[in-house]
C-alpha positions, -999 to 999 in steps of 0.1 A, spaced: -341 97 198 -328 119 170 -293 119 185 -292 81 186 -304 78 150 -278 104 139 -250 86 158 -260 53 143 -261 68 108 -226 83 114 -212 49 125 -227 31 95 -213 57 71 -179 56 87 -178 18 85 -187 20 48 -160 46 41 -134 24 59 -143 -5 36 -132 15 6 -96 18 17 -69 -8 13 -53 -21 46 -16 -16 51 -11 -53 45 -29 -51 12 -9 -20 2 24 -39 9 11 -68 -12 7 -43 -41 43 -30 -35 55 -65 -36 43 -68 -72 62 -37 -85 88 -51 -110 119 -40 -90 106 -55 -58 93 -87 -75 127 -91 -92 145 -88 -58 122 -115 -44 128 -137 -75 166 -134 -71 164 -144 -34 172 -110 -18 143 -112 7 127 -77 4 118 -62 37 89 -37 40 85 -8 65 51 10 62 40 43 79 12 68 75 23 104 67 1 135 67 -28 118 49 -46 88 62 -55 76 27 -18 73 17 8 49 31 45 52 27 63 19 22 101 16 22 116 -15 7 151 -28 15 171 -59 6 167 -82 36 194 -108 28 223 -115 4 251 -93 -6 229 -62 -7 213 -67 28 201 -34 43 204 -14 11 174 5 -2 154 -8 -31 130 22 -32 104 43 -13 68 42 -24 36 60 -16 4 39 -20 -30 56 -25 -52 34 -3 -83 44 -22 -70 33 -57 -40 11 -51 -18 34 -72 19 33 -63 43 61 -68 81 60 -64 89 89 -41 123 98 -54 113 101 -91 75 107 -85 70 81 -113 39 59 -112 48 23 -105 15 8 -115 16 -26 -131 -12 -49 -143 -8 -75 -115 -9 -48 -88 -39 -31 -104 -58 -63 -106 -50 -71 -69 -62 -36 -59 -95 -41 -77 -100 -75 -61 -92 -62 -26 -115 -32 -28 -146 -53 -35 
């Protein structure tokens, strides 16, 4: 009986912890709001996103490339998204890429 109760408590706790992380789709939405990426979209360059987990499961790497136009295939930038907070960091410069729209979306998605 104790084993079943412990297992149930573990499953409930794990499910609750999972709800506090952004999904890959949500993380890509936040990257799409970063000014350089949003500007590429506005100019009609069709940004394309590739996402992958690295060493930590609470971080997601997102590579963004121009998908169409004269720059098709060229790199816009690589980002790392903290799935707990929605914070985005440019990997080459290690600069924070936070912006008000992305921050607001991260807060809404984590509710």
